[in-house]
PDB file of the backbone (N, CA, C, O) and the ligand in Angstrom, with CONECT records:
HET     ZN  A 101       1
ATOM      1  N   MET A   1     102.057 123.699  99.273  1.00  0.00           N
ATOM      2  CA  MET A   1     102.289 122.318  99.556  1.00  0.00           C
ATOM      3  C   MET A   1     101.030 121.738 100.274  1.00  0.00           C
ATOM      4  O   MET A   1     100.576 122.266 101.289  1.00  0.00           O
ATOM      5  N   ILE A   2     100.513 120.677  99.725  1.00  0.00           N
ATOM      6  CA  ILE A   2      99.353 120.013 100.359  1.00  0.00           C
ATOM      7  C   ILE A   2      99.860 119.116 101.465  1.00  0.00           C
ATOM      8  O   ILE A   2     100.796 118.333 101.297  1.00  0.00           O
ATOM      9  N   ARG A   3      99.204 119.262 102.605  1.00  0.00           N
ATOM     10  CA  ARG A   3      99.575 118.464 103.761  1.00  0.00           C
ATOM     11  C   ARG A   3      98.359 117.652 104.171  1.00  0.00           C
ATOM     12  O   ARG A   3      97.273 118.198 104.365  1.00  0.00           O
ATOM     13  N   TYR A   4      98.554 116.317 104.304  1.00  0.00           N
ATOM     14  CA  TYR A   4      97.464 115.437 104.647  1.00  0.00           C
ATOM     15  C   TYR A   4      97.596 114.947 106.075  1.00  0.00           C
ATOM     16  O   TYR A   4      98.682 114.627 106.560  1.00  0.00           O
ATOM     17  N   ARG A   5      96.441 114.902 106.728  1.00  0.00           N
ATOM     18  CA  ARG A   5      96.337 114.319 108.040  1.00  0.00           C
ATOM     19  C   ARG A   5      95.319 113.221 108.027  1.00  0.00           C
ATOM     20  O   ARG A   5      94.350 113.265 107.270  1.00  0.00           O
ATOM     21  N   CYS A   6      95.537 112.226 108.870  1.00  0.00           N
ATOM     22  CA  CYS A   6      94.566 111.138 108.932  1.00  0.00           C
ATOM     23  C   CYS A   6      93.234 111.663 109.445  1.00  0.00           C
ATOM     24  O   CYS A   6      93.179 112.338 110.473  1.00  0.00           O
ATOM     25  N   ASP A   7      92.153 111.347 108.722  1.00  0.00           N
ATOM     26  CA  ASP A   7      90.817 111.765 109.126  1.00  0.00           C
ATOM     27  C   ASP A   7      90.349 111.008 110.350  1.00  0.00           C
ATOM     28  O   ASP A   7      89.361 111.406 110.965  1.00  0.00           O
ATOM     29  N   GLY A   8      91.021 109.929 110.727  1.00  0.00           N
ATOM     30  CA  GLY A   8      90.636 109.154 111.916  1.00  0.00           C
ATOM     31  C   GLY A   8      91.300 109.658 113.176  1.00  0.00           C
ATOM     32  O   GLY A   8      90.630 109.847 114.191  1.00  0.00           O
ATOM     33  N   CYS A   9      92.651 109.890 113.134  1.00  0.00           N
ATOM     34  CA  CYS A   9      93.392 110.187 114.350  1.00  0.00           C
ATOM     35  C   CYS A   9      94.250 111.461 114.260  1.00  0.00           C
ATOM     36  O   CYS A   9      94.932 111.805 115.225  1.00  0.00           O
ATOM     37  N   GLN A  10      94.227 112.158 113.126  1.00  0.00           N
ATOM     38  CA  GLN A  10      94.988 113.394 112.909  1.00  0.00           C
ATOM     39  C   GLN A  10      96.482 113.215 112.753  1.00  0.00           C
ATOM     40  O   GLN A  10      97.204 114.212 112.748  1.00  0.00           O
ATOM     41  N   THR A  11      96.992 111.982 112.625  1.00  0.00           N
ATOM     42  CA  THR A  11      98.395 111.746 112.376  1.00  0.00           C
ATOM     43  C   THR A  11      98.789 112.359 111.064  1.00  0.00           C
ATOM     44  O   THR A  11      98.056 112.240 110.083  1.00  0.00           O
ATOM     45  N   ASP A  12      99.960 113.030 111.018  1.00  0.00           N
ATOM     46  CA  ASP A  12     100.469 113.508 109.728  1.00  0.00           C
ATOM     47  C   ASP A  12     100.770 112.384 108.799  1.00  0.00           C
ATOM     48  O   ASP A  12     101.375 111.389 109.198  1.00  0.00           O
ATOM     49  N   LEU A  13     100.350 112.523 107.528  1.00  0.00           N
ATOM     50  CA  LEU A  13     100.554 111.493 106.547  1.00  0.00           C
ATOM     51  C   LEU A  13     101.737 111.894 105.669  1.00  0.00           C
ATOM     52  O   LEU A  13     101.826 113.057 105.275  1.00  0.00           O
ATOM     53  N   ALA A  14     102.644 110.976 105.350  1.00  0.00           N
ATOM     54  CA  ALA A  14     103.848 111.250 104.624  1.00  0.00           C
ATOM     55  C   ALA A  14     103.553 111.714 103.186  1.00  0.00           C
ATOM     56  O   ALA A  14     102.650 111.208 102.520  1.00  0.00           O
ATOM     57  N   ARG A  15     104.356 112.705 102.734  1.00  0.00           N
ATOM     58  CA  ARG A  15     104.156 113.180 101.355  1.00  0.00           C
ATOM     59  C   ARG A  15     104.390 112.110 100.329  1.00  0.00           C
ATOM     60  O   ARG A  15     103.808 112.170  99.246  1.00  0.00           O
ATOM     61  N   ASP A  16     105.218 111.133 100.623  1.00  0.00           N
ATOM     62  CA  ASP A  16     105.558 110.092  99.657  1.00  0.00           C
ATOM     63  C   ASP A  16     104.436 108.996  99.613  1.00  0.00           C
ATOM     64  O   ASP A  16     104.505 108.064  98.811  1.00  0.00           O
ATOM     65  N   GLY A  17     103.412 109.138 100.491  1.00  0.00           N
ATOM     66  CA  GLY A  17     102.292 108.161 100.443  1.00  0.00           C
ATOM     67  C   GLY A  17     102.614 106.876 101.196  1.00  0.00           C
ATOM     68  O   GLY A  17     101.812 105.943 101.180  1.00  0.00           O
ATOM     69  N   SER A  18     103.763 106.805 101.850  1.00  0.00           N
ATOM     70  CA  SER A  18     104.148 105.539 102.475  1.00  0.00           C
ATOM     71  C   SER A  18     103.246 105.185 103.689  1.00  0.00           C
ATOM     72  O   SER A  18     103.238 104.022 104.091  1.00  0.00           O
ATOM     73  N   ASN A  19     102.524 106.090 104.261  1.00  0.00           N
ATOM     74  CA  ASN A  19     101.647 105.734 105.357  1.00  0.00           C
ATOM     75  C   ASN A  19     100.228 106.331 105.112  1.00  0.00           C
ATOM     76  O   ASN A  19      99.532 106.713 106.053  1.00  0.00           O
ATOM     77  N   HIS A  20      99.843 106.394 103.864  1.00  0.00           N
ATOM     78  CA  HIS A  20      98.663 107.121 103.474  1.00  0.00           C
ATOM     79  C   HIS A  20      97.721 106.139 102.687  1.00  0.00           C
ATOM     80  O   HIS A  20      98.112 105.560 101.674  1.00  0.00           O
ATOM     81  N   PHE A  21      96.502 105.986 103.190  1.00  0.00           N
ATOM     82  CA  PHE A  21      95.471 105.212 102.464  1.00  0.00           C
ATOM     83  C   PHE A  21      94.298 106.164 102.158  1.00  0.00           C
ATOM     84  O   PHE A  21      93.979 107.060 102.940  1.00  0.00           O
ATOM     85  N   ILE A  22      93.705 105.949 101.054  1.00  0.00           N
ATOM     86  CA  ILE A  22      92.569 106.787 100.612  1.00  0.00           C
ATOM     87  C   ILE A  22      91.335 105.875 100.507  1.00  0.00           C
ATOM     88  O   ILE A  22      91.361 104.828  99.860  1.00  0.00           O
ATOM     89  N   ILE A  23      90.271 106.309 101.162  1.00  0.00           N
ATOM     90  CA  ILE A  23      88.988 105.613 101.113  1.00  0.00           C
ATOM     91  C   ILE A  23      88.044 106.502 100.341  1.00  0.00           C
ATOM     92  O   ILE A  23      87.908 107.679 100.676  1.00  0.00           O
ATOM     93  N   LYS A  24      87.388 105.987  99.320  1.00  0.00           N
ATOM     94  CA  LYS A  24      86.384 106.689  98.569  1.00  0.00           C
ATOM     95  C   LYS A  24      85.079 105.913  98.669  1.00  0.00           C
ATOM     96  O   LYS A  24      85.053 104.695  98.492  1.00  0.00           O
ATOM     97  N   ILE A  25      84.011 106.619  98.948  1.00  0.00           N
ATOM     98  CA  ILE A  25      82.708 106.011  99.077  1.00  0.00           C
ATOM     99  C   ILE A  25      81.678 106.800  98.254  1.00  0.00           C
ATOM    100  O   ILE A  25      81.594 108.023  98.365  1.00  0.00           O
ATOM    101  N   ASP A  26      80.932 106.123  97.467  1.00  0.00           N
ATOM    102  CA  ASP A  26      79.828 106.729  96.737  1.00  0.00           C
ATOM    103  C   ASP A  26      78.514 106.272  97.392  1.00  0.00           C
ATOM    104  O   ASP A  26      78.223 105.076  97.410  1.00  0.00           O
ATOM    105  N   ALA A  27      77.745 107.180  97.912  1.00  0.00           N
ATOM    106  CA  ALA A  27      76.459 106.882  98.499  1.00  0.00           C
ATOM    107  C   ALA A  27      75.368 107.444  97.606  1.00  0.00           C
ATOM    108  O   ALA A  27      75.310 108.652  97.377  1.00  0.00           O
ATOM    109  N   PHE A  28      74.511 106.581  97.105  1.00  0.00           N
ATOM    110  CA  PHE A  28      73.490 107.057  96.186  1.00  0.00           C
ATOM    111  C   PHE A  28      72.200 106.277  96.348  1.00  0.00           C
ATOM    112  O   PHE A  28      72.186 105.144  96.830  1.00  0.00           O
ATOM    113  N   ALA A  29      71.116 106.918  95.932  1.00  0.00           N
ATOM    114  CA  ALA A  29      69.796 106.294  96.038  1.00  0.00           C
ATOM    115  C   ALA A  29      69.727 105.160  95.022  1.00  0.00           C
ATOM    116  O   ALA A  29      70.117 105.308  93.864  1.00  0.00           O
ATOM    117  N   ALA A  30      69.226 104.042  95.486  1.00  0.00           N
ATOM    118  CA  ALA A  30      69.037 102.894  94.582  1.00  0.00           C
ATOM    119  C   ALA A  30      67.816 103.178  93.702  1.00  0.00           C
ATOM    120  O   ALA A  30      66.768 103.624  94.170  1.00  0.00           O
ATOM    121  N   ALA A  31      67.994 102.909  92.454  1.00  0.00           N
ATOM    122  CA  ALA A  31      66.885 103.071  91.522  1.00  0.00           C
ATOM    123  C   ALA A  31      66.126 101.779  91.390  1.00  0.00           C
ATOM    124  O   ALA A  31      66.694 100.745  91.039  1.00  0.00           O
ATOM    125  N   GLY A  32      64.840 101.838  91.673  1.00  0.00           N
ATOM    126  CA  GLY A  32      64.015 100.659  91.481  1.00  0.00           C
ATOM    127  C   GLY A  32      63.606 100.491  90.054  1.00  0.00           C
ATOM    128  O   GLY A  32      63.913 101.335  89.212  1.00  0.00           O
ATOM    129  N   ARG A  33      62.936  99.443  89.772  1.00  0.00           N
ATOM    130  CA  ARG A  33      62.465  99.177  88.445  1.00  0.00           C
ATOM    131  C   ARG A  33      61.375 100.149  88.050  1.00  0.00           C
ATOM    132  O   ARG A  33      60.417 100.334  88.801  1.00  0.00           O
ATOM    133  N   LEU A  34      61.493 100.764  86.911  1.00  0.00           N
ATOM    134  CA  LEU A  34      60.508 101.722  86.464  1.00  0.00           C
ATOM    135  C   LEU A  34      59.381 101.038  85.659  1.00  0.00           C
ATOM    136  O   LEU A  34      59.640 100.349  84.672  1.00  0.00           O
ATOM    137  N   GLU A  35      58.193 101.234  86.079  1.00  0.00           N
ATOM    138  CA  GLU A  35      57.069 100.704  85.343  1.00  0.00           C
ATOM    139  C   GLU A  35      56.000 101.795  85.230  1.00  0.00           C
ATOM    140  O   GLU A  35      55.638 102.429  86.222  1.00  0.00           O
ATOM    141  N   PHE A  36      55.524 101.995  84.058  1.00  0.00           N
ATOM    142  CA  PHE A  36      54.521 103.035  83.827  1.00  0.00           C
ATOM    143  C   PHE A  36      53.250 102.410  83.304  1.00  0.00           C
ATOM    144  O   PHE A  36      53.262 101.560  82.414  1.00  0.00           O
ATOM    145  N   THR A  37      52.171 102.851  83.872  1.00  0.00           N
ATOM    146  CA  THR A  37      50.853 102.420  83.349  1.00  0.00           C
ATOM    147  C   THR A  37      50.344 103.497  82.366  1.00  0.00           C
ATOM    148  O   THR A  37      50.882 104.601  82.297  1.00  0.00           O
ATOM    149  N   LYS A  38      49.337 103.154  81.643  1.00  0.00           N
ATOM    150  CA  LYS A  38      48.752 104.141  80.706  1.00  0.00           C
ATOM    151  C   LYS A  38      48.250 105.339  81.508  1.00  0.00           C
ATOM    152  O   LYS A  38      48.377 106.476  81.053  1.00  0.00           O
ATOM    153  N   GLU A  39      47.673 105.102  82.710  1.00  0.00           N
ATOM    154  CA  GLU A  39      47.214 106.211  83.551  1.00  0.00           C
ATOM    155  C   GLU A  39      48.348 107.119  83.978  1.00  0.00           C
ATOM    156  O   GLU A  39      48.201 108.341  84.009  1.00  0.00           O
ATOM    157  N   ASP A  40      49.494 106.509  84.310  1.00  0.00           N
ATOM    158  CA  ASP A  40      50.643 107.315  84.662  1.00  0.00           C
ATOM    159  C   ASP A  40      51.055 108.322  83.565  1.00  0.00           C
ATOM    160  O   ASP A  40      51.351 109.491  83.812  1.00  0.00           O
ATOM    161  N   VAL A  41      51.050 107.789  82.375  1.00  0.00           N
ATOM    162  CA  VAL A  41      51.444 108.579  81.229  1.00  0.00           C
ATOM    163  C   VAL A  41      50.448 109.682  80.908  1.00  0.00           C
ATOM    164  O   VAL A  41      50.839 110.786  80.527  1.00  0.00           O
ATOM    165  N   GLU A  42      49.143 109.381  81.062  1.00  0.00           N
ATOM    166  CA  GLU A  42      48.099 110.345  80.668  1.00  0.00           C
ATOM    167  C   GLU A  42      47.754 111.330  81.767  1.00  0.00           C
ATOM    168  O   GLU A  42      47.039 112.303  81.525  1.00  0.00           O
ATOM    169  N   ARG A  43      48.255 111.092  82.980  1.00  0.00           N
ATOM    170  CA  ARG A  43      47.920 111.971  84.138  1.00  0.00           C
ATOM    171  C   ARG A  43      48.545 113.363  83.881  1.00  0.00           C
ATOM    172  O   ARG A  43      49.589 113.489  83.242  1.00  0.00           O
ATOM    173  N   ASP A  44      47.849 114.419  84.416  1.00  0.00           N
ATOM    174  CA  ASP A  44      48.394 115.756  84.357  1.00  0.00           C
ATOM    175  C   ASP A  44      49.420 115.884  85.470  1.00  0.00           C
ATOM    176  O   ASP A  44      49.092 115.764  86.650  1.00  0.00           O
ATOM    177  N   HIS A  45      50.656 116.128  85.084  1.00  0.00           N
ATOM    178  CA  HIS A  45      51.751 116.119  86.039  1.00  0.00           C
ATOM    179  C   HIS A  45      52.116 117.547  86.520  1.00  0.00           C
ATOM    180  O   HIS A  45      53.002 117.709  87.360  1.00  0.00           O
ATOM    181  N   GLU A  46      51.452 118.540  86.000  1.00  0.00           N
ATOM    182  CA  GLU A  46      51.835 119.911  86.325  1.00  0.00           C
ATOM    183  C   GLU A  46      51.753 120.227  87.787  1.00  0.00           C
ATOM    184  O   GLU A  46      52.678 120.855  88.303  1.00  0.00           O
ATOM    185  N   ALA A  47      50.704 119.839  88.507  1.00  0.00           N
ATOM    186  CA  ALA A  47      50.550 120.127  89.911  1.00  0.00           C
ATOM    187  C   ALA A  47      51.625 119.368  90.733  1.00  0.00           C
ATOM    188  O   ALA A  47      52.155 119.884  91.716  1.00  0.00           O
ATOM    189  N   GLU A  48      51.926 118.119  90.291  1.00  0.00           N
ATOM    190  CA  GLU A  48      52.982 117.347  90.994  1.00  0.00           C
ATOM    191  C   GLU A  48      54.353 118.036  90.827  1.00  0.00           C
ATOM    192  O   GLU A  48      55.134 118.123  91.774  1.00  0.00           O
ATOM    193  N   ILE A  49      54.615 118.504  89.647  1.00  0.00           N
ATOM    194  CA  ILE A  49      55.912 119.155  89.408  1.00  0.00           C
ATOM    195  C   ILE A  49      55.974 120.488  90.201  1.00  0.00           C
ATOM    196  O   ILE A  49      57.019 120.824  90.758  1.00  0.00           O
ATOM    197  N   ARG A  50      54.877 121.228  90.247  1.00  0.00           N
ATOM    198  CA  ARG A  50      54.889 122.463  91.035  1.00  0.00           C
ATOM    199  C   ARG A  50      55.125 122.169  92.513  1.00  0.00           C
ATOM    200  O   ARG A  50      55.869 122.898  93.168  1.00  0.00           O
ATOM    201  N   LYS A  51      54.519 121.135  93.043  1.00  0.00           N
ATOM    202  CA  LYS A  51      54.732 120.738  94.469  1.00  0.00           C
ATOM    203  C   LYS A  51      56.171 120.302  94.718  1.00  0.00           C
ATOM    204  O   LYS A  51      56.779 120.657  95.727  1.00  0.00           O
ATOM    205  N   LEU A  52      56.716 119.504  93.749  1.00  0.00           N
ATOM    206  CA  LEU A  52      58.086 119.049  93.884  1.00  0.00           C
ATOM    207  C   LEU A  52      59.042 120.245  93.864  1.00  0.00           C
ATOM    208  O   LEU A  52      59.976 120.280  94.666  1.00  0.00           O
ATOM    209  N   LEU A  53      58.848 121.204  92.997  1.00  0.00           N
ATOM    210  CA  LEU A  53      59.696 122.401  92.939  1.00  0.00           C
ATOM    211  C   LEU A  53      59.603 123.209  94.232  1.00  0.00           C
ATOM    212  O   LEU A  53      60.607 123.703  94.746  1.00  0.00           O
ATOM    213  N   ALA A  54      58.368 123.333  94.751  1.00  0.00           N
ATOM    214  CA  ALA A  54      58.176 124.068  96.007  1.00  0.00           C
ATOM    215  C   ALA A  54      58.907 123.386  97.137  1.00  0.00           C
ATOM    216  O   ALA A  54      59.561 124.035  97.954  1.00  0.00           O
ATOM    217  N   ASP A  55      58.786 122.018  97.181  1.00  0.00           N
ATOM    218  CA  ASP A  55      59.481 121.243  98.229  1.00  0.00           C
ATOM    219  C   ASP A  55      60.993 121.419  98.133  1.00  0.00           C
ATOM    220  O   ASP A  55      61.680 121.565  99.143  1.00  0.00           O
ATOM    221  N   LEU A  56      61.504 121.403  96.882  1.00  0.00           N
ATOM    222  CA  LEU A  56      62.959 121.554  96.675  1.00  0.00           C
ATOM    223  C   LEU A  56      63.399 122.969  97.112  1.00  0.00           C
ATOM    224  O   LEU A  56      64.481 123.133  97.676  1.00  0.00           O
ATOM    225  N   ALA A  57      62.597 123.941  96.861  1.00  0.00           N
ATOM    226  CA  ALA A  57      62.960 125.354  97.218  1.00  0.00           C
ATOM    227  C   ALA A  57      63.118 125.546  98.705  1.00  0.00           C
ATOM    228  O   ALA A  57      63.835 126.446  99.143  1.00  0.00           O
ATOM    229  N   ARG A  58      62.442 124.691  99.508  1.00  0.00           N
ATOM    230  CA  ARG A  58      62.535 124.780 100.945  1.00  0.00           C
ATOM    231  C   ARG A  58      63.714 124.012 101.531  1.00  0.00           C
ATOM    232  O   ARG A  58      63.982 124.127 102.727  1.00  0.00           O
ATOM    233  N   GLN A  59      64.413 123.244 100.732  1.00  0.00           N
ATOM    234  CA  GLN A  59      65.532 122.408 101.254  1.00  0.00           C
ATOM    235  C   GLN A  59      66.840 123.075 100.841  1.00  0.00           C
ATOM    236  O   GLN A  59      66.918 123.819  99.864  1.00  0.00           O
ATOM    237  N   SER A  60      67.863 122.767 101.639  1.00  0.00           N
ATOM    238  CA  SER A  60      69.210 123.247 101.262  1.00  0.00           C
ATOM    239  C   SER A  60      69.759 122.359 100.176  1.00  0.00           C
ATOM    240  O   SER A  60      69.359 121.201 100.060  1.00  0.00           O
ATOM    241  N   PRO A  61      70.681 122.886  99.368  1.00  0.00           N
ATOM    242  CA  PRO A  61      71.307 122.029  98.312  1.00  0.00           C
ATOM    243  C   PRO A  61      71.951 120.765  98.937  1.00  0.00           C
ATOM    244  O   PRO A  61      71.890 119.687  98.346  1.00  0.00           O
ATOM    245  N   ASP A  62      72.557 120.898 100.114  1.00  0.00           N
ATOM    246  CA  ASP A  62      73.145 119.687 100.727  1.00  0.00           C
ATOM    247  C   ASP A  62      72.106 118.618 101.061  1.00  0.00           C
ATOM    248  O   ASP A  62      72.351 117.427 100.870  1.00  0.00           O
ATOM    249  N   GLU A  63      70.953 119.045 101.558  1.00  0.00           N
ATOM    250  CA  GLU A  63      69.884 118.101 101.851  1.00  0.00           C
ATOM    251  C   GLU A  63      69.410 117.394 100.602  1.00  0.00           C
ATOM    252  O   GLU A  63      69.160 116.189 100.626  1.00  0.00           O
ATOM    253  N   ILE A  64      69.285 118.118  99.522  1.00  0.00           N
ATOM    254  CA  ILE A  64      68.857 117.567  98.263  1.00  0.00           C
ATOM    255  C   ILE A  64      69.907 116.601  97.737  1.00  0.00           C
ATOM    256  O   ILE A  64      69.576 115.508  97.277  1.00  0.00           O
ATOM    257  N   GLU A  65      71.170 117.002  97.804  1.00  0.00           N
ATOM    258  CA  GLU A  65      72.223 116.151  97.331  1.00  0.00           C
ATOM    259  C   GLU A  65      72.305 114.841  98.113  1.00  0.00           C
ATOM    260  O   GLU A  65      72.534 113.770  97.551  1.00  0.00           O
ATOM    261  N   ASP A  66      72.109 114.961  99.432  1.00  0.00           N
ATOM    262  CA  ASP A  66      72.186 113.757 100.296  1.00  0.00           C
ATOM    263  C   ASP A  66      71.145 112.728  99.931  1.00  0.00           C
ATOM    264  O   ASP A  66      71.352 111.530 100.124  1.00  0.00           O
ATOM    265  N   GLN A  67      69.984 113.207  99.384  1.00  0.00           N
ATOM    266  CA  GLN A  67      68.902 112.292  99.005  1.00  0.00           C
ATOM    267  C   GLN A  67      69.235 111.562  97.713  1.00  0.00           C
ATOM    268  O   GLN A  67      68.599 110.554  97.403  1.00  0.00           O
ATOM    269  N   VAL A  68      70.208 112.039  96.954  1.00  0.00           N
ATOM    270  CA  VAL A  68      70.466 111.485  95.619  1.00  0.00           C
ATOM    271  C   VAL A  68      71.826 110.869  95.495  1.00  0.00           C
ATOM    272  O   VAL A  68      71.972 109.706  95.119  1.00  0.00           O
ATOM    273  N   TYR A  69      72.868 111.695  95.829  1.00  0.00           N
ATOM    274  CA  TYR A  69      74.255 111.188  95.615  1.00  0.00           C
ATOM    275  C   TYR A  69      75.185 111.962  96.519  1.00  0.00           C
ATOM    276  O   TYR A  69      75.057 113.176  96.676  1.00  0.00           O
ATOM    277  N   ARG A  70      76.140 111.233  97.122  1.00  0.00           N
ATOM    278  CA  ARG A  70      77.163 111.913  97.907  1.00  0.00           C
ATOM    279  C   ARG A  70      78.449 111.111  97.759  1.00  0.00           C
ATOM    280  O   ARG A  70      78.474 109.901  97.983  1.00  0.00           O
ATOM    281  N   ALA A  71      79.509 111.804  97.381  1.00  0.00           N
ATOM    282  CA  ALA A  71      80.843 111.173  97.294  1.00  0.00           C
ATOM    283  C   ALA A  71      81.650 111.586  98.537  1.00  0.00           C
ATOM    284  O   ALA A  71      81.757 112.768  98.861  1.00  0.00           O
ATOM    285  N   LEU A  72      82.194 110.614  99.197  1.00  0.00           N
ATOM    286  CA  LEU A  72      82.997 110.842 100.382  1.00  0.00           C
ATOM    287  C   LEU A  72      84.450 110.369 100.142  1.00  0.00           C
ATOM    288  O   LEU A  72      84.685 109.386  99.439  1.00  0.00           O
ATOM    289  N   ARG A  73      85.398 111.081 100.733  1.00  0.00           N
ATOM    290  CA  ARG A  73      86.798 110.741 100.641  1.00  0.00           C
ATOM    291  C   ARG A  73      87.403 110.858 102.025  1.00  0.00           C
ATOM    292  O   ARG A  73      87.188 111.840 102.736  1.00  0.00           O
ATOM    293  N   PHE A  74      88.176 109.826 102.402  1.00  0.00           N
ATOM    294  CA  PHE A  74      88.865 109.881 103.688  1.00  0.00           C
ATOM    295  C   PHE A  74      90.339 109.535 103.491  1.00  0.00           C
ATOM    296  O   PHE A  74      90.674 108.615 102.745  1.00  0.00           O
ATOM    297  N   ASP A  75      91.176 110.243 104.134  1.00  0.00           N
ATOM    298  CA  ASP A  75      92.630 109.967 104.131  1.00  0.00           C
ATOM    299  C   ASP A  75      92.948 109.313 105.465  1.00  0.00           C
ATOM    300  O   ASP A  75      92.668 109.883 106.519  1.00  0.00           O
ATOM    301  N   LEU A  76      93.520 108.142 105.428  1.00  0.00           N
ATOM    302  CA  LEU A  76      93.726 107.393 106.673  1.00  0.00           C
ATOM    303  C   LEU A  76      95.200 106.955 106.785  1.00  0.00           C
ATOM    304  O   LEU A  76      95.885 106.708 105.792  1.00  0.00           O
ATOM    305  N   CYS A  77      95.642 106.873 108.040  1.00  0.00           N
ATOM    306  CA  CYS A  77      96.963 106.270 108.358  1.00  0.00           C
ATOM    307  C   CYS A  77      96.776 104.735 108.358  1.00  0.00           C
ATOM    308  O   CYS A  77      95.647 104.248 108.297  1.00  0.00           O
ATOM    309  N   PRO A  78      97.885 103.982 108.427  1.00  0.00           N
ATOM    310  CA  PRO A  78      97.778 102.506 108.378  1.00  0.00           C
ATOM    311  C   PRO A  78      96.904 101.936 109.498  1.00  0.00           C
ATOM    312  O   PRO A  78      96.134 101.006 109.255  1.00  0.00           O
ATOM    313  N   ALA A  79      97.007 102.480 110.735  1.00  0.00           N
ATOM    314  CA  ALA A  79      96.196 101.930 111.847  1.00  0.00           C
ATOM    315  C   ALA A  79      94.694 102.190 111.590  1.00  0.00           C
ATOM    316  O   ALA A  79      93.865 101.300 111.775  1.00  0.00           O
ATOM    317  N   CYS A  80      94.376 103.363 111.182  1.00  0.00           N
ATOM    318  CA  CYS A  80      92.942 103.688 110.948  1.00  0.00           C
ATOM    319  C   CYS A  80      92.447 102.954 109.713  1.00  0.00           C
ATOM    320  O   CYS A  80      91.267 102.609 109.649  1.00  0.00           O
ATOM    321  N   HIS A  81      93.312 102.700 108.719  1.00  0.00           N
ATOM    322  CA  HIS A  81      92.936 101.922 107.537  1.00  0.00           C
ATOM    323  C   HIS A  81      92.628 100.476 107.992  1.00  0.00           C
ATOM    324  O   HIS A  81      91.638  99.889 107.554  1.00  0.00           O
ATOM    325  N   ARG A  82      93.468  99.912 108.860  1.00  0.00           N
ATOM    326  CA  ARG A  82      93.175  98.548 109.351  1.00  0.00           C
ATOM    327  C   ARG A  82      91.827  98.526 110.112  1.00  0.00           C
ATOM    328  O   ARG A  82      91.048  97.584 109.973  1.00  0.00           O
ATOM    329  N   GLY A  83      91.577  99.530 110.880  1.00  0.00           N
ATOM    330  CA  GLY A  83      90.316  99.626 111.615  1.00  0.00           C
ATOM    331  C   GLY A  83      89.141  99.755 110.635  1.00  0.00           C
ATOM    332  O   GLY A  83      88.077  99.177 110.857  1.00  0.00           O
ATOM    333  N   PHE A  84      89.336 100.501 109.571  1.00  0.00           N
ATOM    334  CA  PHE A  84      88.263 100.649 108.578  1.00  0.00           C
ATOM    335  C   PHE A  84      87.957  99.287 107.940  1.00  0.00           C
ATOM    336  O   PHE A  84      86.794  98.913 107.793  1.00  0.00           O
ATOM    337  N   LEU A  85      88.994  98.561 107.569  1.00  0.00           N
ATOM    338  CA  LEU A  85      88.773  97.268 106.906  1.00  0.00           C
ATOM    339  C   LEU A  85      88.093  96.281 107.809  1.00  0.00           C
ATOM    340  O   LEU A  85      87.323  95.448 107.333  1.00  0.00           O
ATOM    341  N   LYS A  86      88.355  96.343 109.135  1.00  0.00           N
ATOM    342  CA  LYS A  86      87.734  95.429 110.057  1.00  0.00           C
ATOM    343  C   LYS A  86      86.258  95.754 110.253  1.00  0.00           C
ATOM    344  O   LYS A  86      85.426  94.862 110.418  1.00  0.00           O
ATOM    345  N   ASN A  87      85.951  97.048 110.232  1.00  0.00           N
ATOM    346  CA  ASN A  87      84.554  97.489 110.478  1.00  0.00           C
ATOM    347  C   ASN A  87      84.280  98.749 109.606  1.00  0.00           C
ATOM    348  O   ASN A  87      84.314  99.865 110.123  1.00  0.00           O
ATOM    349  N   PRO A  88      84.021  98.582 108.340  1.00  0.00           N
ATOM    350  CA  PRO A  88      83.931  99.718 107.437  1.00  0.00           C
ATOM    351  C   PRO A  88      82.876 100.749 107.821  1.00  0.00           C
ATOM    352  O   PRO A  88      83.053 101.934 107.542  1.00  0.00           O
ATOM    353  N   LEU A  89      81.822 100.344 108.431  1.00  0.00           N
ATOM    354  CA  LEU A  89      80.743 101.282 108.794  1.00  0.00           C
ATOM    355  C   LEU A  89      80.863 101.853 110.188  1.00  0.00           C
ATOM    356  O   LEU A  89      80.110 102.752 110.562  1.00  0.00           O
ATOM    357  N   GLY A  90      81.812 101.334 110.969  1.00  0.00           N
ATOM    358  CA  GLY A  90      81.841 101.745 112.353  1.00  0.00           C
ATOM    359  C   GLY A  90      82.955 102.669 112.742  1.00  0.00           C
ATOM    360  O   GLY A  90      82.947 103.178 113.863  1.00  0.00           O
ATOM    361  N   CYS A  91      83.935 102.921 111.865  1.00  0.00           N
ATOM    362  CA  CYS A  91      85.084 103.701 112.323  1.00  0.00           C
ATOM    363  C   CYS A  91      85.296 104.985 111.480  1.00  0.00           C
ATOM    364  O   CYS A  91      86.310 105.669 111.624  1.00  0.00           O
ATOM    365  N   LEU A  92      84.361 105.284 110.636  1.00  0.00           N
ATOM    366  CA  LEU A  92      84.598 106.491 109.804  1.00  0.00           C
ATOM    367  C   LEU A  92      84.267 107.739 110.568  1.00  0.00           C
ATOM    368  O   LEU A  92      83.268 107.788 111.286  1.00  0.00           O
ATOM    369  N   PRO A  93      85.114 108.778 110.420  1.00  0.00           N
ATOM    370  CA  PRO A  93      84.775 110.057 111.016  1.00  0.00           C
ATOM    371  C   PRO A  93      83.617 110.695 110.232  1.00  0.00           C
ATOM    372  O   PRO A  93      83.377 110.362 109.071  1.00  0.00           O
ATOM    373  N   ALA A  94      82.929 111.591 110.877  1.00  0.00           N
ATOM    374  CA  ALA A  94      81.846 112.282 110.214  1.00  0.00           C
ATOM    375  C   ALA A  94      82.394 113.093 109.065  1.00  0.00           C
ATOM    376  O   ALA A  94      83.447 113.715 109.208  1.00  0.00           O
ATOM    377  N   PRO A  95      81.706 113.111 107.911  1.00  0.00           N
ATOM    378  CA  PRO A  95      82.212 113.962 106.801  1.00  0.00           C
ATOM    379  C   PRO A  95      82.089 115.420 107.168  1.00  0.00           C
ATOM    380  O   PRO A  95      81.199 115.821 107.919  1.00  0.00           O
ATOM    381  N   THR A  96      83.007 116.214 106.621  1.00  0.00           N
ATOM    382  CA  THR A  96      82.960 117.651 106.889  1.00  0.00           C
ATOM    383  C   THR A  96      82.488 118.419 105.709  1.00  0.00           C
ATOM    384  O   THR A  96      82.391 119.644 105.768  1.00  0.00           O
TER     385      THR A  96
HETATM  386 ZN    ZN A 101      94.804 107.442 111.794  1.00  0.00          ZN2+
END
């Protein structure tokens, strides 16, 4: 049996969903407009790719994912849900 607790205040959330709100957030890097010059296309990219791979090898998968995309989910009770709606960026618990 799955048991839910509010991520804000640890209140038990009812199995029937009567006091349960779900918040889903997608955090991702904004993609800017891509423009390529002739020099960009003709440049030798091998050294850049080797450096990029070496940089990635030094980072944890979580660090890399945080730079690109992260999906967050929070289960909230009615009181914490109201608090979220009043101040969406100020009342969220830290993701685990
Ligand atoms: Zn709560």
